[in-house]
C-alpha positions as CSV (number, residue, x, y, z in Angstrom):
1,M,33.0,13.9,-6.7
2,K,28.9,14.3,-6.9
3,L,27.1,14.0,-3.6
4,G,24.7,11.6,-5.3
5,R,23.4,8.6,-4.1
6,S,25.7,6.5,-6.3
7,A,28.5,7.1,-4.2
8,R,27.3,5.8,-1.0
9,P,27.3,3.0,0.8
10,E,24.5,0.6,1.3
11,L,21.5,0.4,4.0
12,R,21.9,-3.2,5.7
13,W,19.1,-4.9,8.0
14,P,20.7,-8.5,7.8
15,P,18.8,-9.2,11.2
16,I,15.3,-9.3,9.6
17,F,16.3,-12.3,7.1
18,V,16.2,-14.1,10.7
19,L,12.8,-13.0,11.5
20,V,11.7,-14.1,8.1
21,L,13.3,-17.6,8.3
22,A,11.7,-18.2,10.9
23,A,8.6,-17.4,10.1
24,A,8.9,-19.2,6.8
25,L,9.3,-22.3,9.2
26,T,6.1,-21.8,10.5
27,G,4.2,-23.1,7.4
28,S,6.4,-26.5,7.2
29,Q,4.8,-27.5,10.1
30,A,1.1,-27.8,7.8
31,A,2.5,-28.1,4.2
32,L,-0.1,-30.4,3.0
33,A,-2.9,-28.1,3.8
34,S,-3.5,-25.9,1.5
35,T,-7.2,-23.6,0.0
36,Y,-7.9,-20.9,-1.9
37,V,-5.8,-17.2,-1.5
38,V,-7.9,-14.5,-3.6
39,F,-6.2,-11.4,-2.3
40,I,-8.8,-8.4,-1.7
41,P,-8.1,-5.2,-4.0
42,L,-7.4,-2.1,-2.0
43,D,-9.8,0.2,-2.8
44,D,-12.6,-2.4,-1.8
45,P,-14.6,-1.6,1.1
46,I,-14.0,-4.4,3.0
47,Y,-11.0,-2.8,4.6
48,M,-12.9,0.0,5.9
49,Q,-15.3,-2.3,8.0
50,L,-12.2,-4.4,9.0
51,E,-10.6,-1.0,10.4
52,T,-13.7,0.6,12.2
53,L,-14.5,-3.2,13.7
54,D,-10.2,-3.1,14.8
55,G,-11.7,0.5,16.4
56,L,-13.8,-0.8,18.3
57,G,-11.8,-3.1,20.0
58,L,-13.2,-6.7,18.5
59,L,-9.8,-7.8,16.6
60,Y,-7.2,-9.1,18.5
61,T,-5.0,-10.6,15.8
62,Y,-5.5,-7.6,13.1
63,L,-2.4,-6.6,11.4
64,P,-3.2,-4.2,8.9
65,E,0.7,-3.2,8.1
66,L,0.5,-5.9,6.3
67,K,-1.9,-5.3,2.9
68,P,-3.5,-7.3,0.9
69,F,-5.4,-9.5,3.1
70,S,-7.1,-12.7,1.2
71,R,-10.4,-13.4,1.4
72,V,-10.2,-16.0,4.3
73,E,-7.8,-13.8,6.2
74,A,-11.1,-11.5,6.4
75,A,-13.1,-14.2,6.9
76,R,-11.3,-15.2,9.6
77,L,-11.2,-11.2,10.9
78,T,-14.9,-11.3,10.7
79,L,-15.2,-14.1,12.8
80,E,-12.9,-13.1,15.5
81,A,-14.8,-9.8,15.8
82,E,-18.3,-12.0,16.3
83,A,-16.9,-14.5,18.8
84,N,-15.3,-11.1,20.7
85,L,-18.6,-9.1,20.5
86,E,-20.6,-12.1,22.0
87,L,-18.5,-12.7,24.9
88,N,-18.3,-8.5,25.9
89,N,-21.8,-9.1,26.1
90,Q,-22.8,-5.6,25.1
91,P,-25.1,-4.1,22.4
92,D,-23.4,-2.6,19.6
93,P,-25.4,-1.9,16.7
94,L,-22.5,-0.6,14.0
95,A,-20.4,-3.2,15.1
96,R,-23.3,-6.2,14.2
97,S,-24.2,-4.5,11.1
98,L,-20.8,-4.3,9.6
99,I,-20.4,-8.0,10.8
100,A,-23.8,-8.9,8.9
101,D,-22.7,-6.9,6.1
102,L,-18.9,-9.0,5.9
103,R,-20.7,-12.6,6.8
104,A,-22.5,-12.4,3.1
105,K,-19.6,-10.6,1.2
106,L,-17.4,-13.4,2.4
107,A,-20.0,-16.2,2.6
108,V,-18.2,-19.0,1.0
109,E,-14.8,-18.6,2.9
110,I,-16.9,-18.2,6.2
111,G,-18.6,-21.3,5.7
112,W,-15.3,-22.9,4.9
113,I,-13.7,-21.8,8.3
114,E,-17.3,-22.8,10.3
115,K,-17.6,-26.1,8.7
116,N,-13.4,-26.7,9.2
117,R,-13.1,-27.3,5.5
118,E,-10.7,-24.3,4.5
119,D,-8.1,-26.9,3.8
120,G,-8.8,-28.5,0.2
121,P,-12.4,-26.9,-0.8
122,P,-14.0,-27.9,-4.1
123,T,-12.8,-26.3,-7.5
124,M,-15.0,-23.3,-8.1
125,A,-15.3,-20.0,-9.7
126,A,-16.3,-16.3,-9.0
127,L,-17.2,-13.1,-10.1
128,D,-16.1,-10.8,-6.9
129,R,-17.2,-7.6,-8.2
130,I,-18.0,-5.1,-10.5
131,E,-17.6,-1.1,-10.5
132,A,-18.1,2.1,-12.5
133,E,-16.9,5.3,-11.8
134,Y,-16.9,8.8,-12.6
135,A,-13.7,11.4,-11.9
136,Y,-13.3,14.4,-12.7
137,S,-10.3,16.1,-12.7
138,S,-8.7,19.8,-12.7
139,G,-5.4,21.0,-12.7
140,S,-1.7,20.9,-13.6
141,R,0.2,17.4,-12.0
142,R,3.3,17.6,-9.6
143,F,6.4,16.1,-11.6
144,W,10.0,14.9,-10.3
145,L,13.2,15.4,-12.9
146,T,16.4,16.2,-10.5
147,S,18.5,16.4,-14.1
148,N,18.6,15.3,-17.7
149,D,19.8,11.8,-17.5
150,A,19.7,10.8,-13.8
151,G,18.6,11.9,-10.2
152,I,14.5,10.6,-10.3
153,H,12.0,10.7,-13.7
154,A,8.4,10.6,-12.2
155,Q,4.9,12.5,-12.4
156,E,2.1,12.3,-10.1
157,E,-0.8,10.6,-11.3
158,T,-4.4,12.3,-11.7
159,T,-4.8,15.3,-9.6
160,L,-5.7,14.6,-5.9
161,M,-6.2,10.8,-6.6
162,P,-3.1,9.4,-5.6
163,D,-3.0,5.5,-4.6
164,A,-5.0,4.2,-7.5
165,D,-2.6,1.7,-9.2
166,G,-1.3,4.6,-11.9
167,M,-4.7,4.1,-13.5
168,P,-4.6,6.7,-16.5
169,I,-7.0,9.3,-15.9
170,G,-6.8,12.8,-17.9
171,S,-7.8,16.5,-16.8
172,G,-11.4,16.4,-17.6
173,S,-14.2,14.0,-17.5
174,N,-13.1,10.2,-17.1
175,E,-15.0,7.3,-17.0
176,I,-13.9,3.5,-15.3
177,A,-15.3,0.3,-15.4
178,R,-13.7,-2.4,-13.7
179,A,-14.2,-6.0,-11.9
180,S,-12.3,-8.7,-10.5
181,G,-13.2,-12.5,-10.6
182,W,-11.5,-15.6,-9.5
183,A,-11.3,-19.2,-10.2
184,G,-9.7,-22.3,-7.9
185,L,-8.6,-25.6,-8.7
186,G,-7.5,-28.4,-7.0
187,G,-8.3,-27.3,-3.6
188,F,-4.7,-25.1,-3.7
189,L,-4.2,-23.0,-6.9
190,T,-5.9,-19.7,-7.7
191,L,-6.1,-17.7,-10.3
192,Y,-7.4,-14.4,-10.1
193,G,-7.7,-10.9,-11.9
194,E,-9.0,-7.3,-12.0
195,P,-8.9,-5.9,-15.3
196,A,-10.0,-2.6,-16.0
197,L,-11.1,0.3,-18.2
198,A,-10.4,3.8,-17.9
199,G,-10.1,7.2,-19.8
200,G,-12.6,9.3,-21.5
201,I,-14.9,8.0,-23.6
202,S,-15.1,10.5,-25.7
203,H,-10.9,11.0,-25.8
204,Q,-8.7,9.2,-25.5
205,L,-5.9,9.7,-23.4
206,P,-1.9,9.8,-24.9
207,N,0.4,7.3,-24.7
208,T,-2.0,5.2,-22.8
209,D,-3.8,2.0,-23.3
210,R,-7.6,2.3,-22.0
211,V,-7.9,-1.7,-21.1
212,R,-5.1,-2.7,-18.2
213,L,-5.1,-5.4,-15.9
214,L,-4.9,-4.2,-12.3
215,D,-4.4,-7.1,-10.8
216,G,-3.5,-10.8,-11.8
217,E,-2.4,-13.9,-10.0
218,A,-1.4,-17.5,-9.9
219,V,-1.4,-18.2,-6.1
220,V,-0.4,-21.5,-4.9
221,S,-1.2,-22.3,-1.5
222,M,1.2,-24.5,1.0
223,G,0.1,-24.4,4.8
224,D,-0.2,-21.1,5.6
225,W,2.0,-19.5,3.2
226,A,0.6,-18.3,-0.4
227,F,3.2,-18.6,-3.4
228,S,2.3,-16.3,-6.3
229,F,3.6,-14.9,-9.5
230,G,1.7,-12.0,-11.4
231,Q,0.9,-8.4,-10.6
232,E,-0.6,-8.0,-6.9
233,E,-1.3,-4.4,-4.8
234,M,1.4,-3.7,-1.7
235,W,0.7,-1.7,0.6
236,W,3.4,-1.5,3.4
237,G,3.8,0.2,7.0
238,E,1.8,2.6,9.0
239,G,0.4,5.2,6.8
240,H,-3.4,6.0,6.4
241,F,-3.1,8.6,3.8
242,A,-0.1,6.7,2.0
243,S,2.5,4.2,2.6
244,A,6.2,5.6,3.4
245,T,7.6,2.1,1.9
246,Q,5.6,0.4,-0.9
247,G,2.3,1.3,-1.7
248,D,-0.2,1.4,-4.5
249,N,0.3,4.4,-6.0
250,A,2.1,3.0,-8.7
251,A,0.7,0.2,-11.1
252,P,1.8,-2.9,-9.6
253,I,5.2,-4.6,-11.1
254,V,5.6,-8.7,-12.1
255,A,6.8,-10.4,-9.2
256,V,7.0,-13.6,-7.5
257,R,5.7,-13.2,-3.7
258,A,5.3,-15.3,-1.0
259,Q,3.4,-14.3,2.2
260,T,1.5,-15.7,5.3
261,V,-2.1,-16.1,4.9
262,H,-3.3,-16.1,8.6
263,P,-0.8,-14.9,11.2
264,K,0.9,-17.4,13.1
265,F,3.4,-17.9,15.9
266,F,7.1,-17.9,15.5
267,P,8.9,-21.2,16.2
268,G,11.0,-21.6,19.4
269,F,11.9,-19.3,21.5
270,L,10.9,-16.9,19.0
271,R,7.4,-17.6,19.8
272,Y,7.8,-14.6,22.8
273,L,7.9,-12.1,20.0
274,G,3.7,-13.1,19.6
275,E,2.0,-13.6,16.2
276,H,3.4,-12.5,13.0
277,R,2.6,-11.9,9.4
278,S,5.6,-12.1,6.7
279,A,6.0,-11.1,2.9
280,F,8.4,-11.0,0.4
281,F,9.1,-10.3,-3.4
282,F,11.2,-10.6,-5.9
283,G,10.6,-8.4,-9.4
284,Q,11.4,-6.0,-12.0
285,M,11.5,-2.2,-12.1
286,D,10.2,-0.2,-15.6
287,G,9.4,2.7,-16.5
288,P,10.7,5.9,-18.3
289,R,14.6,5.5,-17.2
290,P,18.1,5.5,-18.9
291,F,18.9,2.4,-18.0
292,L,15.7,-0.2,-18.1
293,H,14.5,-2.8,-15.7
294,P,16.5,-3.1,-12.2
295,W,15.9,-5.9,-10.2
296,I,14.0,-5.3,-6.7
297,F,13.6,-7.7,-3.7
298,G,11.8,-7.1,-0.7
299,H,10.8,-8.1,2.6
300,L,8.6,-7.4,5.6
301,T,7.7,-8.9,8.8
302,V,5.1,-7.6,11.4
303,F,4.3,-8.8,14.5
304,K,2.5,-8.7,18.3
305,P,4.8,-9.2,20.8
306,L,2.1,-7.8,23.5
307,P,-1.6,-7.0,23.3
308,N,-1.4,-3.5,22.7
309,F,2.4,-3.4,20.9
310,E,2.8,-4.0,17.2
311,M,6.2,-3.6,15.6
312,G,7.8,-4.6,12.3
313,F,10.3,-4.5,10.0
314,D,10.9,-3.9,6.3
315,R,13.6,-3.9,3.7
316,A,14.1,-3.4,-0.4
317,I,16.4,-3.3,-2.7
318,A,16.8,-2.2,-6.1
319,F,20.0,-3.8,-8.2
320,G,21.1,-4.2,-11.9
321,G,19.5,-2.9,-15.0
322,Y,21.4,-2.2,-18.1
323,G,25.1,-0.9,-17.0
324,N,24.5,-2.1,-13.5
325,D,24.7,-5.5,-13.9
326,H,28.5,-6.5,-13.7
327,Y,28.6,-9.2,-11.1
328,N,28.3,-12.9,-11.6
329,F,26.1,-15.1,-9.7
330,T,27.8,-15.0,-6.6
331,G,27.5,-11.1,-6.8
332,F,23.6,-11.5,-7.7
333,L,23.0,-13.2,-4.4
334,G,25.2,-10.8,-2.6
335,R,23.2,-7.7,-3.7
336,L,19.3,-9.9,-3.3
337,T,20.2,-10.4,0.4
338,G,22.0,-7.1,0.9
339,I,25.3,-8.9,2.4
340,K,27.5,-7.6,-0.7
341,T,26.1,-4.6,-2.0
342,G,28.6,-3.6,-4.6
343,N,29.6,-0.4,-5.7
344,P,29.0,2.6,-8.2
345,E,31.5,1.4,-10.5
346,H,30.8,-1.5,-11.3
347,A,27.4,-2.6,-9.7
348,N,25.7,-0.1,-8.1
349,T,22.1,-0.6,-5.6
350,N,19.8,1.2,-4.0
351,S,18.0,0.5,-0.6
352,R,15.6,1.1,2.0
353,G,14.6,0.0,5.1
354,G,12.5,1.0,7.9
355,V,10.9,0.0,11.5
356,F,7.5,0.7,12.6
357,L,6.0,0.9,15.9
358,K,2.3,1.2,16.9
359,F,0.7,1.4,20.7
360,R,-2.8,1.1,21.9
361,F,-4.7,2.3,24.6
362,P,-7.4,0.6,25.3
363,H,-8.8,2.3,28.5
364,W,-8.2,5.9,26.1
365,R,-11.1,4.9,24.1
366,G,-8.9,2.5,21.7
367,L,-6.5,5.6,21.1
368,M,-3.5,4.5,18.9
369,V,0.0,5.9,18.6
370,Y,2.3,4.9,15.9
371,Q,5.4,6.0,14.1
372,E,7.2,4.8,10.9
373,I,11.7,5.5,10.3
374,M,12.3,4.6,7.2
375,G,16.0,5.5,5.8
376,E,17.7,5.1,2.1
377,D,20.9,4.7,1.4
378,N,22.6,7.9,1.6
379,L,24.2,7.1,5.1
380,S,28.0,8.3,5.2
381,Y,26.9,11.5,3.5
382,E,26.1,12.8,7.2
383,I,28.7,11.5,9.1
384,P,31.7,10.1,6.6
385,G,33.3,6.8,8.3
386,I,30.5,6.0,10.6
387,G,27.5,6.9,9.1
388,R,27.6,3.2,7.7
389,F,27.1,1.6,11.0
390,M,23.9,4.2,11.8
391,P,21.3,3.5,9.2
392,L,18.7,5.7,10.9
393,L,20.9,8.9,10.8
394,S,19.2,10.0,7.7
395,V,15.6,8.7,7.5
396,S,11.9,10.0,6.1
397,Y,9.4,9.8,9.0
398,Q,5.6,8.9,8.9
399,G,3.7,8.9,12.4
400,G,0.4,10.2,14.0
401,F,-2.3,8.8,16.0
402,Y,-5.8,7.5,15.8
403,L,-8.7,7.8,18.3
404,P,-11.7,5.6,17.1
405,R,-14.2,6.1,19.5
406,L,-13.9,9.9,19.7
407,T,-17.7,9.9,21.2
408,A,-19.4,7.2,23.1
409,D,-21.2,5.8,20.7
410,G,-17.7,4.5,19.0
411,R,-19.2,6.2,16.0
412,T,-16.8,9.4,15.4
413,G,-13.0,9.1,15.1
414,L,-10.2,11.3,14.8
415,R,-7.1,11.0,13.1
416,F,-4.1,13.2,13.2
417,E,-0.6,11.6,10.5
418,Y,2.5,13.5,9.4
419,T,5.3,12.8,7.3
420,I,8.5,14.2,6.9
421,L,10.4,12.8,3.5
422,E,14.0,13.3,3.6
423,P,15.2,15.3,0.2
424,N,17.2,11.7,-1.5
425,N,14.2,9.9,-0.7
426,S,13.2,7.7,-3.9
427,V,16.4,9.6,-5.7
428,H,19.2,7.6,-7.0
429,D,21.8,9.1,-9.4
430,D,21.5,6.3,-12.0
431,S,18.6,4.5,-12.6
432,L,17.5,2.9,-9.1
433,Y,15.2,5.7,-8.3
434,W,11.9,4.5,-6.6
435,S,9.1,5.0,-9.5
436,G,7.3,2.6,-11.5
437,S,6.5,1.6,-14.9
438,S,3.5,4.5,-14.7
439,K,6.1,7.1,-13.6
440,Y,4.6,7.3,-10.6
441,L,6.2,6.8,-7.5
442,M,6.3,3.8,-5.3
443,G,6.4,5.1,-2.3
444,D,4.5,8.2,-0.5
445,P,3.1,10.1,-3.8
446,L,4.3,13.7,-2.0
447,G,8.0,13.0,-3.1
448,P,11.1,13.7,-2.0
449,N,12.3,16.9,0.5
450,A,8.0,17.3,1.6
451,S,6.2,17.3,4.5
452,R,2.8,16.9,4.8
453,V,0.1,17.4,7.8
454,D,-3.5,15.2,7.9
455,V,-6.3,15.7,10.2
456,E,-9.1,13.4,9.4
457,I,-12.5,13.2,11.6
458,E,-15.1,10.7,10.6
459,R,-18.6,9.6,11.3
460,W,-20.5,6.2,10.6
461,V,-24.0,8.6,9.8
462,T,-26.4,5.5,10.3
463,L,-25.7,1.9,10.1
464,K,-24.9,1.9,6.4
465,D,-23.3,5.7,5.9
466,R,-19.7,7.0,6.4
467,A,-18.8,10.2,5.8
468,S,-15.4,12.2,6.5
469,A,-13.2,15.4,6.4
470,T,-10.0,16.0,5.7
471,V,-7.6,19.1,6.0
472,F,-4.5,18.7,4.6
473,W,-1.3,20.7,4.2
474,T,2.0,20.0,2.1
475,D,5.0,21.8,1.8
476,R,7.7,20.8,-1.0
477,A,11.3,22.2,-1.5
478,P,13.5,21.8,-4.4
479,T,17.0,20.7,-2.7
480,Y,17.3,17.1,-3.7
481,D,21.1,17.8,-4.2
482,T,22.9,21.4,-4.3
483,N,25.3,19.8,-6.7
484,E,22.5,18.5,-9.2
485,P,21.6,20.5,-12.1
486,Y,18.0,21.1,-12.7
487,P,16.3,21.1,-16.2
488,A,15.6,24.7,-17.4
489,E,12.9,23.6,-19.4
490,F,11.0,22.3,-16.9
491,Y,11.1,24.4,-13.9
492,G,12.6,27.7,-15.5
493,P,15.6,30.0,-14.3
494,S,14.8,29.6,-10.3
495,L,13.1,27.8,-8.4
496,T,10.9,28.4,-5.0
497,K,9.5,26.4,-2.1
498,E,6.0,24.9,-3.0
499,S,3.2,25.0,-0.4
500,S,-0.7,23.9,-0.4
501,I,-3.3,23.0,1.8
502,G,-6.2,21.1,0.9
503,A,-9.6,19.7,2.0
504,T,-11.0,16.2,1.3
505,F,-14.6,14.9,1.8
506,D,-15.1,11.5,1.4
507,F,-18.9,9.4,1.8
508,A,-19.4,5.6,1.5
509,H,-22.9,3.9,1.7
510,F,-23.2,0.0,2.4
511,N,-26.6,-1.2,1.2
512,Q,-26.7,-4.5,3.0
513,L,-29.7,-6.0,1.1
514,A,-29.8,-7.1,-2.2
515,N,-32.7,-6.3,-4.8
516,R,-34.6,-9.5,-6.3
517,L,-34.3,-7.7,-9.6
518,L,-30.6,-6.5,-8.9
519,P,-29.1,-9.9,-7.3
520,A,-26.0,-8.0,-5.9
521,R,-25.1,-5.6,-2.7
522,V,-24.5,-2.6,-3.6
523,W,-22.2,0.4,-2.3
524,I,-21.7,4.1,-3.4
525,E,-18.7,5.8,-2.8
526,G,-18.0,9.6,-3.3
527,Q,-15.2,11.9,-3.2
528,A,-14.4,15.8,-3.9
529,S,-11.3,17.4,-2.9
530,F,-9.6,20.7,-3.4
531,E,-6.7,22.6,-3.0
532,C,-5.0,25.4,-3.3
533,V,-1.2,25.6,-4.4
534,D,1.7,28.6,-4.4
535,H,4.4,28.2,-6.4
536,L,3.6,24.2,-8.1
537,N,6.5,22.3,-9.4
538,Y,8.8,25.3,-7.5
539,A,8.3,27.8,-10.8
540,G,6.6,30.7,-11.5
541,P,4.9,34.1,-9.9
542,A,4.0,33.8,-6.4
543,G,0.8,33.3,-6.8
544,W,-2.1,30.2,-5.8
545,G,-3.7,28.1,-8.2
546,A,-6.5,25.8,-7.7
547,R,-6.6,21.8,-8.4
548,S,-9.4,19.9,-7.8
549,F,-11.4,16.5,-8.3
550,L,-14.3,14.8,-7.8
551,S,-15.4,11.0,-7.6
552,V,-18.6,8.8,-7.6
553,K,-18.3,5.7,-7.9
554,L,-20.9,2.7,-8.0
555,G,-20.2,-0.8,-6.8
556,L,-21.6,-4.3,-7.2
557,R,-21.4,-7.6,-5.3
558,P,-23.2,-10.5,-6.5
559,V,-25.0,-12.2,-3.9
560,S,-24.3,-15.6,-5.7
561,A,-21.1,-15.2,-6.7
562,A,-19.3,-18.3,-6.3
563,L,-19.8,-21.6,-8.2
564,A,-18.3,-25.2,-7.2
565,M,-18.2,-27.1,-10.0
566,H,-18.0,-30.5,-9.4
């Protein structure tokens, strides 16, 4: 018998459902209240600004382990930071500059909150932002193919450009244009989308559509819950450079989702767990797999039981698809909930679940220490017989620290993060491996049996300019499963461990004043990355090869974006 994933019992996290159920009950208290919920794209500079305000100690209910945020939640956080800044009674030019810029970007939603009109706003439409980007990429991509008909089938997206929703970019010059807008109807229904045009002007990428929808959903707000259907980015967990569980490396999947808009307390005695945010989704995986369209269900709850301590749980399960669908409705519910996960002979499943913790030390210049542990369903492989009862024995790890106020002025930060991905991470013996329709990994883009270390130093050079430099080291070994044959036509007759070292430089400029000739707030972002790799994709003679990436982005946010319709 192969030592593959299909022969192993599933990871189960039934206690999470208690928290999810309790979280759902919190929304019933205000079921008639509603607002427009528009989720902010994960590449938006708003997240960078909120993270800086959190590092300055001005956000007490900021829970970044569940993203995206809605615009109205970002507006609430902006007002929270402003109120705490006034209470501290200390001049902080950087904080005031960031708050002023966020106030301008989120003026509509901040107006609702300040006037106590968040519930039932008027019918309106808005153009949120317009972006143009030039990207240059060079160097070969990583790919994962553990056997000809099973294991994992995936490839790296554009060299050194992870977490970009599977954007189609090829070698050489590329141009990208994207825009996002939304419309609110009847005080509770929101429609929003972010189409993109990508690829070289002078050449067409093979088997790739130039025009695609990166985000697009219909959202209904009921109380503090937002129920949506469509494509939406997700980022779960503590990771800064990549998400170990669910990230935006691959294109978003079409799914039904529900998540809390603002942090809320659990009901009853669970109130002592502190404020929480929760989310769950149900959709279909796709991509170049031999058994198409498995179902996927996931949920996450993050809460803050103490002022300087956050924790959360997440779980996701993939099941079904051609060859894995021999079950009735009861069996479907059993796999969906994880109560009964089936067997390899009739209807296999693949689960992953994790726990993450974050500790804050305000008196040590806001030091944050975080750790995430994620297991996948290969438990009894380590300890037969009892492995199923010890779900954290076979795991991947991600953790580190962030010192947001390295210097006394609060403008310089230092970050260290490490990732250790176990050999079977994202791998499965049949179609239930963790990649999306774009053939990119849905979790950490480094893939299975790999390690990464990142060290970053960041600096707000001025009140409008932020720069950072990151040095990273990676290591990948080919031994996912010693019993799995590797396709010689891809990897060659022998396999060797891959190593790399590289650096990334980022720059962001925020123009807080609109020009009369161009009635929009402007921001500019740039990134340059370089990497030297030895034995790329585990093959080839000894020696180092270079990979590089350059990106320059210009973003415009119209000043009078929202138009109320009476």
